[in-house]
BAGU-842381 format. One line per field, with one value per atom (N, C-alpha, C, O): residue number from 1; chain; atom name; z, y, x. Coordinates in steps of 0.1 Angstrom, whole numbers. Atoms other than C-alpha are relative to their C-alpha. Layout:
<rs>
resi	[NUM|...]
chain	[A|...]
name	[CA|...]
pz	[Z|...]
py	[Y|...]
px	[X|...]
</rs>
This chain:
<rs>
resi	[1|1|1|1|2|2|2|2|3|3|3|3|4|4|4|4|5|5|5|5|6|6|6|6|7|7|7|7|8|8|8|8|9|9|9|9|10|10|10|10|11|11|11|11|12|12|12|12|13|13|13|13|14|14|14|14|15|15|15|15|16|16|16|16|17|17|17|17|18|18|18|18|19|19|19|19|20|20|20|20|21|21|21|21|22|22|22|22|23|23|23|23|24|24|24|24|25|25|25|25|26|26|26|26|27|27|27|27|28|28|28|28|29|29|29|29|30|30|30|30|31|31|31|31|32|32|32|32|33|33|33|33|34|34|34|34|35|35|35|35|36|36|36|36|37|37|37|37|38|38|38|38|39|39|39|39|40|40|40|40|41|41|41|41|42|42|42|42|43|43|43|43|44|44|44|44|45|45|45|45|46|46|46|46|47|47|47|47|48|48|48|48|49|49|49|49|50|50|50|50|51|51|51|51|52|52|52|52|53|53|53|53|54|54|54|54|55|55|55|55|56|56|56|56|57|57|57|57|58|58|58|58|59|59|59|59|60|60|60|60|61|61|61|61|62|62|62|62|63|63|63|63|64|64|64|64|65|65|65|65|66|66|66|66|67|67|67|67|68|68|68|68|69|69|69|69|70|70|70|70|71|71|71|71|72|72|72|72|73|73|73|73|74|74|74|74|75|75|75|75|76|76|76|76|77|77|77|77|78|78|78|78|79|79|79|79|80|80|80|80|81|81|81|81|82|82|82|82|83|83|83|83|84|84|84|84|85|85|85|85|86|86|86|86|87|87|87|87|88|88|88|88]
chain	[A|A|A|A|A|A|A|A|A|A|A|A|A|A|A|A|A|A|A|A|A|A|A|A|A|A|A|A|A|A|A|A|A|A|A|A|A|A|A|A|A|A|A|A|A|A|A|A|A|A|A|A|A|A|A|A|A|A|A|A|A|A|A|A|A|A|A|A|A|A|A|A|A|A|A|A|A|A|A|A|A|A|A|A|A|A|A|A|A|A|A|A|A|A|A|A|A|A|A|A|A|A|A|A|A|A|A|A|A|A|A|A|A|A|A|A|A|A|A|A|A|A|A|A|A|A|A|A|A|A|A|A|A|A|A|A|A|A|A|A|A|A|A|A|A|A|A|A|A|A|A|A|A|A|A|A|A|A|A|A|A|A|A|A|A|A|A|A|A|A|A|A|A|A|A|A|A|A|A|A|A|A|A|A|A|A|A|A|A|A|A|A|A|A|A|A|A|A|A|A|A|A|A|A|A|A|A|A|A|A|A|A|A|A|A|A|A|A|A|A|A|A|A|A|A|A|A|A|A|A|A|A|A|A|A|A|A|A|A|A|A|A|A|A|A|A|A|A|A|A|A|A|A|A|A|A|A|A|A|A|A|A|A|A|A|A|A|A|A|A|A|A|A|A|A|A|A|A|A|A|A|A|A|A|A|A|A|A|A|A|A|A|A|A|A|A|A|A|A|A|A|A|A|A|A|A|A|A|A|A|A|A|A|A|A|A|A|A|A|A|A|A|A|A|A|A|A|A|A|A|A|A|A|A|A|A|A|A|A|A|A|A|A|A|A|A|A|A|A|A|A|A]
name	[N|CA|C|O|N|CA|C|O|N|CA|C|O|N|CA|C|O|N|CA|C|O|N|CA|C|O|N|CA|C|O|N|CA|C|O|N|CA|C|O|N|CA|C|O|N|CA|C|O|N|CA|C|O|N|CA|C|O|N|CA|C|O|N|CA|C|O|N|CA|C|O|N|CA|C|O|N|CA|C|O|N|CA|C|O|N|CA|C|O|N|CA|C|O|N|CA|C|O|N|CA|C|O|N|CA|C|O|N|CA|C|O|N|CA|C|O|N|CA|C|O|N|CA|C|O|N|CA|C|O|N|CA|C|O|N|CA|C|O|N|CA|C|O|N|CA|C|O|N|CA|C|O|N|CA|C|O|N|CA|C|O|N|CA|C|O|N|CA|C|O|N|CA|C|O|N|CA|C|O|N|CA|C|O|N|CA|C|O|N|CA|C|O|N|CA|C|O|N|CA|C|O|N|CA|C|O|N|CA|C|O|N|CA|C|O|N|CA|C|O|N|CA|C|O|N|CA|C|O|N|CA|C|O|N|CA|C|O|N|CA|C|O|N|CA|C|O|N|CA|C|O|N|CA|C|O|N|CA|C|O|N|CA|C|O|N|CA|C|O|N|CA|C|O|N|CA|C|O|N|CA|C|O|N|CA|C|O|N|CA|C|O|N|CA|C|O|N|CA|C|O|N|CA|C|O|N|CA|C|O|N|CA|C|O|N|CA|C|O|N|CA|C|O|N|CA|C|O|N|CA|C|O|N|CA|C|O|N|CA|C|O|N|CA|C|O|N|CA|C|O|N|CA|C|O|N|CA|C|O|N|CA|C|O|N|CA|C|O|N|CA|C|O|N|CA|C|O|N|CA|C|O|N|CA|C|O|N|CA|C|O|N|CA|C|O]
pz	[-12|493|9|14|-6|512|18|25|-13|548|6|17|-4|549|-2|-13|3|558|-5|-12|4|551|-11|-9|12|517|-8|-9|9|495|10|22|-5|503|6|17|-5|503|13|22|-13|529|11|22|-11|551|5|17|-4|550|5|14|-9|559|13|22|-15|588|8|20|-8|599|3|14|-5|595|12|21|-8|613|15|24|-11|640|10|22|-6|645|4|14|-2|642|14|21|-11|671|12|24|-11|692|5|17|-2|690|5|13|-6|699|12|20|-15|729|7|18|-7|736|6|17|-4|734|8|14|-11|756|12|20|-13|786|4|-4|-9|811|8|16|-12|831|6|-3|-8|859|-9|-10|7|837|-14|-20|12|806|-9|-5|9|775|-14|-17|13|741|-12|-23|11|719|-11|-9|12|685|-5|-16|2|687|6|4|-3|704|-15|-16|14|667|-4|-9|5|659|8|2|-9|689|-3|-5|4|680|-14|-15|13|643|0|-9|-3|656|6|3|-6|678|-9|-8|10|652|-11|-15|9|627|3|-5|-5|650|4|6|-4|658|-11|-10|11|622|-10|-21|8|608|-13|-13|8|574|-13|-16|10|543|-14|-15|13|506|-3|4|2|493|-10|-9|8|466|8|7|-9|492|10|14|-8|516|-7|0|7|490|-3|-4|1|483|10|10|-16|520|3|9|-2|523|-9|-2|10|495|4|4|-2|503|16|19|-12|541|-2|6|-2|530|-8|-5|7|506|10|12|-11|536|8|13|-11|559|-10|-5|3|533|-2|2|0|526|13|13|-11|563|6|11|-5|569|-9|-5|11|539|4|4|-5|550|11|11|-15|585|-2|6|-4|575|-11|-11|12|542|3|14|0|536|-2|-11|2|536|-11|-15|12|507|-16|-27|13|482|-2|-14|2|485|3|3|-4|494|8|5|-10|526|13|23]
py	[-4|1053|-7|-18|8|1040|1|-7|1|1051|15|19|-11|1084|11|15|-13|1115|11|19|-12|1141|-3|-7|2|1139|10|19|-14|1166|10|10|-10|1196|11|16|-8|1216|-2|6|6|1193|1|3|-3|1195|14|17|-14|1232|3|11|-4|1236|-6|-1|5|1212|7|8|-8|1232|12|18|-13|1265|-1|7|3|1249|-2|3|0|1240|12|14|-12|1271|10|18|-8|1290|-8|0|3|1268|0|0|-2|1270|13|15|-16|1308|4|14|-4|1311|-4|2|5|1290|9|13|-9|1310|14|19|-14|1342|-2|8|-2|1333|-2|1|-1|1327|12|21|-11|1354|0|-10|1|1365|13|22|-11|1392|10|23|-6|1402|4|11|-5|1407|-14|-24|14|1383|6|18|-7|1386|-1|6|-3|1380|-8|-19|4|1375|2|-2|-1|1384|-12|-15|12|1350|-10|-18|6|1336|3|-6|-5|1358|-8|-15|5|1346|-15|-20|13|1310|-2|-9|-1|1316|2|-2|-6|1330|-12|-16|10|1302|-16|-24|14|1272|4|-5|-5|1292|-3|-7|-2|1293|-14|-17|16|1254|-6|-16|9|1245|-1|-4|5|1243|9|21|-7|1251|-5|-17|1|1256|4|14|-1|1254|14|21|-17|1292|4|15|-3|1288|2|11|-1|1279|9|12|-7|1301|15|24|-13|1331|0|11|-1|1322|3|11|-2|1320|13|19|-14|1356|7|14|-5|1368|-1|8|1|1355|5|10|-8|1366|13|19|-15|1401|5|16|-3|1398|-2|7|-2|1386|10|13|-10|1414|15|23|-10|1439|1|11|7|1424|4|10|-3|1425|16|21|-14|1461|9|17|-8|1474|-3|6|5|1454|7|11|-8|1470|14|21|-14|1504|6|18|-4|1504|10|9|-7|1529|-11|-19|11|1505|6|-1|-4|1525|-6|-7|7|1508|-13|-16|12|1474|-1|-11|0|1483|-10|-20|8|1467|8|3]
px	[-2|2374|9|4|-7|2401|-1|6|3|2387|8|6|-4|2407|-8|-11|10|2384|9|2|-6|2410|11|22|-9|2425|3|-6|-3|2443|3|0|-4|2458|-10|-9|13|2424|-5|-7|8|2410|9|4|-6|2438|2|1|2|2440|-11|-10|11|2405|-3|-10|-3|2411|8|6|-9|2439|-4|-2|4|2421|-14|-17|11|2390|4|-3|-6|2412|4|2|-4|2429|-10|-9|10|2397|-9|-17|10|2379|10|6|-11|2413|-3|-5|1|2411|-14|-13|10|2375|-2|-9|0|2380|9|7|-10|2410|-6|-6|9|2388|-8|-10|10|2363|2|-6|-6|2385|1|6|-2|2384|11|14|-10|2413|-5|-6|4|2402|-12|-11|9|2372|3|-5|-5|2391|1|7|-3|2388|5|4|-5|2404|-10|-7|10|2373|4|9|-1|2377|17|22|-17|2418|5|17|-5|2419|3|12|-3|2419|11|19|-13|2448|8|16|-10|2467|2|13|-1|2460|7|17|-6|2469|16|23|-16|2504|7|18|-5|2508|1|10|1|2500|12|19|-9|2521|15|23|-11|2549|7|19|-1|2545|5|11|-6|2552|-11|-9|11|2517|3|7|-2|2518|-9|-10|10|2493|6|13|-4|2500|1|-7|0|2508|-14|-20|10|2481|-13|-21|13|2454|0|-11|-3|2467|-5|-10|0|2463|-14|-20|16|2426|-7|-17|8|2416|3|-6|-1|2432|-9|-15|7|2414|-14|-22|17|2381|-2|-13|4|2384|0|-7|-1|2392|-15|-21|15|2358|-11|-20|9|2339|-1|-12|-3|2352|-7|-15|3|2346|-15|-20|14|2310|-7|-18|9|2301|-1|-11|0|2315|-13|-21|9|2295|-15|-23|13|2264|-4|-16|4|2263|-1|-8|-3|2272|-11|-15|5|2251|-15|-20|11|2220|-12|-9|12|2187|-7|-16|5|2176|4|-2|-5|2199|-4|-2|6|2184|-16|-23|16|2148|-3|-10|6|2147|-1|-6]
</rs>
């Protein structure tokens, strides 16, 4: 290992997505006159970084998009499911 902590397109994509998420959460926590963006701050940070020229490989982006959809469907399903299905 030559000292680089971020090697390859997957590691760079994870780093980029982490930076966008952290910046978006920071933006969403700021309030102006009692109004906060909340989770929408991540959306606006993603739009900003995307327009600034940040690019992620298309294959990695497809995986992240599908994985995000999977997590969203799981979260919605687990929050609205009847408790009888899983005996909890």
